[in-house]
KEKOL-706121 format. One line per 4 residues: number of its first residue (from 1); their letters; for each residue z, x, y of C-alpha. Coordinates in Angstrom, 3 decimals, padded with zeros to 6 digits, always signed. Example, Ala and Ser with C-alpha at 12.3 -4.5 7.8 and 13.67 -1.06 7.14 Angstrom:
1 = as = +007.800:+012.300:-004.500; +007.140:+013.670:-001.060
This chain:
1 = xxxx = +101.648:+141.941:+171.890; +101.837:+138.247:+170.940; +104.977:+136.332:+170.132; +103.941:+136.320:+166.460
5 = xxxx = +103.981:+140.105:+166.259; +107.256:+140.755:+168.067; +110.129:+141.443:+165.666; +113.011:+138.986:+165.873
9 = xxxx = +116.425:+140.135:+164.694; +118.497:+137.350:+166.247; +121.923:+136.994:+164.585; +121.341:+140.105:+162.485
13 = xxxx = +123.645:+143.122:+162.402; +122.110:+146.581:+162.385; +123.800:+149.948:+161.846; +121.969:+152.949:+163.327
17 = xxxx = +123.306:+156.460:+162.751; +122.492:+159.306:+165.097; +122.285:+156.768:+167.919; +123.241:+159.105:+170.752
21 = xxxx = +119.775:+160.494:+171.389; +116.153:+160.617:+170.319; +114.875:+158.255:+167.648; +118.313:+156.803:+166.942
25 = xxxx = +118.870:+155.862:+170.577; +115.399:+154.342:+170.826; +115.919:+152.374:+167.617; +119.311:+151.042:+168.736
29 = xxxx = +117.830:+149.796:+171.999; +114.764:+148.314:+170.306; +116.854:+146.369:+167.782; +119.120:+145.097:+170.564
33 = xxxx = +116.137:+143.987:+172.615; +114.874:+142.135:+169.533; +118.118:+140.149:+169.349; +120.251:+142.192:+166.948
37 = xxxx = +123.864:+143.166:+167.310; +123.809:+146.920:+166.900; +126.458:+149.412:+165.864; +125.338:+152.822:+167.086
41 = xxxx = +127.067:+155.706:+165.318; +127.225:+159.338:+166.378; +129.463:+162.343:+166.859; +129.382:+162.564:+170.677
45 = xxxx = +131.280:+159.954:+172.635; +129.484:+160.736:+175.897; +126.041:+160.347:+174.359; +127.002:+157.084:+172.667
49 = xxxx = +128.398:+155.752:+175.934; +124.981:+156.326:+177.469; +123.339:+154.419:+174.614; +125.730:+151.485:+174.973
53 = xxxx = +124.968:+151.220:+178.677; +121.332:+150.457:+177.884; +121.972:+147.047:+176.319; +124.987:+144.689:+176.100
57 = xxxx = +124.404:+144.025:+172.385; +125.030:+147.664:+171.450; +128.504:+148.702:+170.370; +129.279:+152.259:+169.347
61 = xxxx = +131.488:+154.161:+166.943; +132.231:+157.861:+167.205; +132.068:+159.245:+163.680; +130.729:+162.239:+161.798
65 = xxxx = +128.775:+160.716:+158.923; +129.779:+163.681:+156.754; +133.531:+163.282:+157.208; +135.655:+161.879:+154.418
69 = xxxx = +135.840:+158.102:+154.549; +133.217:+157.816:+157.299; +130.746:+155.607:+155.370; +133.412:+153.023:+154.589
73 = xxxx = +134.758:+153.187:+158.147; +131.300:+152.631:+159.638; +130.505:+149.642:+157.459; +133.982:+148.169:+157.978
77 = xxxx = +133.555:+148.406:+161.759; +130.356:+146.348:+161.622; +131.755:+143.782:+159.215; +135.064:+143.308:+161.069
81 = xxxx = +133.218:+142.952:+164.361; +130.333:+140.706:+163.248; +130.937:+139.660:+159.647; +127.809:+141.056:+158.038
85 = xxxx = +125.297:+143.876:+157.695; +121.579:+143.152:+157.582; +119.925:+146.511:+158.271; +121.002:+150.110:+157.783
89 = xxxx = +119.024:+152.839:+159.556; +119.895:+156.259:+158.145; +118.744:+158.361:+161.083; +121.450:+161.016:+161.504
93 = xxxx = +120.225:+164.425:+160.425; +120.256:+168.115:+161.185; +117.532:+170.723:+161.492; +118.331:+174.380:+160.947
97 = xxxx = +115.940:+177.298:+160.912; +116.940:+179.120:+157.743; +114.444:+181.730:+156.469; +114.921:+182.603:+152.829
101 = xxxx = +116.285:+186.055:+153.591; +118.993:+184.447:+155.763; +119.938:+181.560:+153.502; +123.611:+180.869:+152.834
105 = xxxx = +125.421:+178.468:+150.553; +127.243:+177.054:+153.566; +123.964:+176.432:+155.381; +122.417:+174.661:+152.415
109 = xxxx = +125.546:+172.572:+151.865; +125.622:+171.497:+155.527; +121.951:+170.547:+155.477; +122.183:+168.422:+152.358
113 = xxxx = +125.566:+166.943:+153.288; +124.078:+165.463:+156.456; +120.519:+164.734:+155.380; +121.064:+163.563:+151.784
117 = xxxx = +124.701:+162.970:+150.826; +125.803:+161.085:+153.948; +122.956:+158.541:+153.910; +123.503:+158.020:+150.187
121 = xxxx = +127.213:+157.281:+150.632; +126.563:+155.059:+153.638; +123.961:+153.041:+151.741; +126.416:+152.669:+148.861
125 = xxxx = +129.183:+151.494:+151.201; +126.860:+148.952:+152.828; +125.442:+147.694:+149.546; +127.743:+144.686:+148.942
129 = xxxx = +126.906:+143.332:+152.394; +123.191:+144.081:+152.085; +123.200:+142.164:+148.806; +124.637:+139.141:+150.593
133 = xxxx = +122.100:+139.289:+153.423; +119.123:+140.429:+151.293; +118.871:+143.152:+153.876; +116.926:+146.336:+154.393
137 = xxxx = +117.489:+150.078:+154.473; +115.245:+152.303:+156.575; +115.635:+156.023:+155.977; +114.318:+158.597:+158.415
141 = xxxx = +112.423:+161.417:+156.778; +109.939:+163.779:+158.420; +106.318:+164.710:+158.033; +107.841:+167.857:+156.520
145 = xxxx = +109.330:+165.771:+153.751; +105.925:+165.978:+152.097; +104.391:+169.132:+153.550; +105.764:+172.695:+153.604
149 = xxxx = +107.714:+174.156:+156.499; +108.102:+177.928:+156.588; +111.403:+179.252:+157.947; +113.083:+175.869:+157.378
153 = xxxx = +112.356:+175.177:+153.729; +115.729:+173.607:+153.007; +115.255:+171.103:+155.825; +111.920:+170.145:+154.281
157 = xxxx = +113.548:+169.927:+150.861; +116.289:+167.634:+152.183; +113.683:+165.307:+153.647; +111.704:+165.366:+150.399
161 = xxxx = +114.916:+164.278:+148.716; +115.381:+161.322:+151.081; +111.804:+160.216:+150.392; +112.420:+160.220:+146.651
165 = xxxx = +115.731:+158.422:+147.148; +113.848:+155.803:+149.161; +111.480:+155.124:+146.278; +114.221:+155.140:+143.654
169 = xxxx = +116.564:+152.879:+145.640; +113.689:+150.476:+146.285; +113.172:+150.124:+142.558; +116.895:+149.921:+141.816
173 = xxxx = +117.652:+147.307:+144.478; +114.535:+145.148:+144.184; +116.330:+142.610:+141.993; +118.903:+142.230:+144.799
177 = xxxx = +116.052:+141.533:+147.257; +117.032:+144.589:+149.280; +114.041:+146.446:+150.618; +114.137:+150.215:+151.114
181 = xxxx = +111.495:+152.081:+153.115; +111.281:+155.233:+155.201; +109.622:+156.451:+158.360; +108.472:+160.076:+158.404
185 = xxxx = +108.031:+161.140:+162.036; +106.087:+164.170:+163.100; +107.197:+166.359:+166.014; +108.991:+163.943:+168.328
189 = xxxx = +110.889:+164.413:+171.563; +114.551:+164.884:+170.625; +117.467:+167.282:+170.800; +116.829:+168.614:+167.287
193 = xxxx = +115.472:+172.001:+168.343; +118.359:+172.608:+170.695; +120.732:+171.526:+167.952; +119.144:+174.067:+165.621
197 = xxxx = +120.474:+176.845:+167.854; +117.196:+177.841:+169.472; +117.019:+179.061:+173.038; +115.108:+176.997:+175.579
201 = xxxx = +112.258:+179.517:+175.483; +112.103:+179.436:+171.680; +112.208:+175.644:+171.640; +109.427:+175.435:+174.234
205 = xxxx = +107.233:+177.745:+172.179; +107.735:+175.582:+169.110; +107.031:+172.391:+171.059; +103.775:+173.825:+172.398
209 = xxxx = +102.763:+175.026:+168.950; +103.533:+171.636:+167.418; +101.545:+169.768:+170.052; +098.561:+172.037:+169.472
213 = xxxx = +098.544:+171.180:+165.763; +098.703:+167.393:+166.171; +095.197:+165.864:+166.091; +096.161:+163.348:+168.793
217 = xxxx = +097.105:+166.300:+170.981; +100.776:+165.697:+171.755; +104.269:+165.307:+170.386; +105.562:+161.806:+169.783
221 = xxxx = +107.983:+159.722:+171.808; +111.105:+158.240:+170.164; +110.071:+154.712:+171.122; +106.837:+155.118:+169.164
225 = xxxx = +108.814:+155.855:+166.008; +111.409:+153.169:+166.686; +108.682:+150.523:+166.780; +107.860:+151.253:+163.140
229 = xxxx = +111.513:+151.328:+162.097; +111.746:+147.744:+163.333; +108.571:+146.732:+161.537; +109.851:+148.100:+158.224
233 = xxxx = +113.204:+146.334:+158.696; +111.608:+143.037:+159.731; +112.032:+140.236:+157.178; +108.365:+139.381:+157.666
237 = xxxx = +107.498:+142.559:+155.759; +109.287:+141.043:+152.756; +106.747:+142.301:+150.205; +106.915:+145.927:+151.327
241 = xxxx = +109.359:+148.296:+149.670; +109.520:+151.880:+148.443; +107.072:+153.139:+151.055; +107.169:+156.213:+153.306
245 = xxxx = +105.255:+155.610:+156.531; +104.190:+158.796:+158.293; +104.076:+158.487:+162.082; +102.904:+161.891:+163.254
249 = xxxx = +099.740:+161.663:+165.318; +097.675:+162.686:+162.302; +099.509:+165.944:+161.602; +099.683:+165.363:+157.859
253 = xx = +095.878:+165.272:+157.779; +095.429:+168.916:+158.791
């Protein structure tokens, strides 16, 4: 990779939610390595401590993005510490296996609270600062935001919602020179399956099944997704907005 193609985020401030593991952790480290000052947000103090140890430019904040007042608290932490916000990465999300005959109002509410409402409120809280910096929002969707997913239809629906929000916000905020794009990863190494309440054996079966479906023959690595998050946030992609980039080893083609 030449110097011209390496993203440079020197003096920029980046907020990454869900930074304790998986794609969020990889993105926090990648932004820090590219010169940014990063606020990594998550619910687990121990996981965030591990993220912070990976680079001196990463600071962390323990917060549940769904809790009352959390969006304002997160943005305030970044602004008080560094004086600005340039990039918001809405990565925090939940996956729950919820077949239609087991669906509950509580389950649907939890899914949409984390995957749709929280990123919306966080983007709104960050908006005055993003207007000042002509910054960028990168939402994290899923390949299942635009293809069906049996047994987890409400997860797919929540990711479809974030893709449409991405397009609508891009149009709404274009006059403010704020770009809004999304990355839609395919099956990627993370703690999502464990967080969905699956046993190790069940999770392993799903991982094997996912890998067998991907044309490139394997599940993705968080760093491979993080690389594209940086590219979408990079000021050199200043004429790109409202796009959903699928990074899934070709899964959406089959």
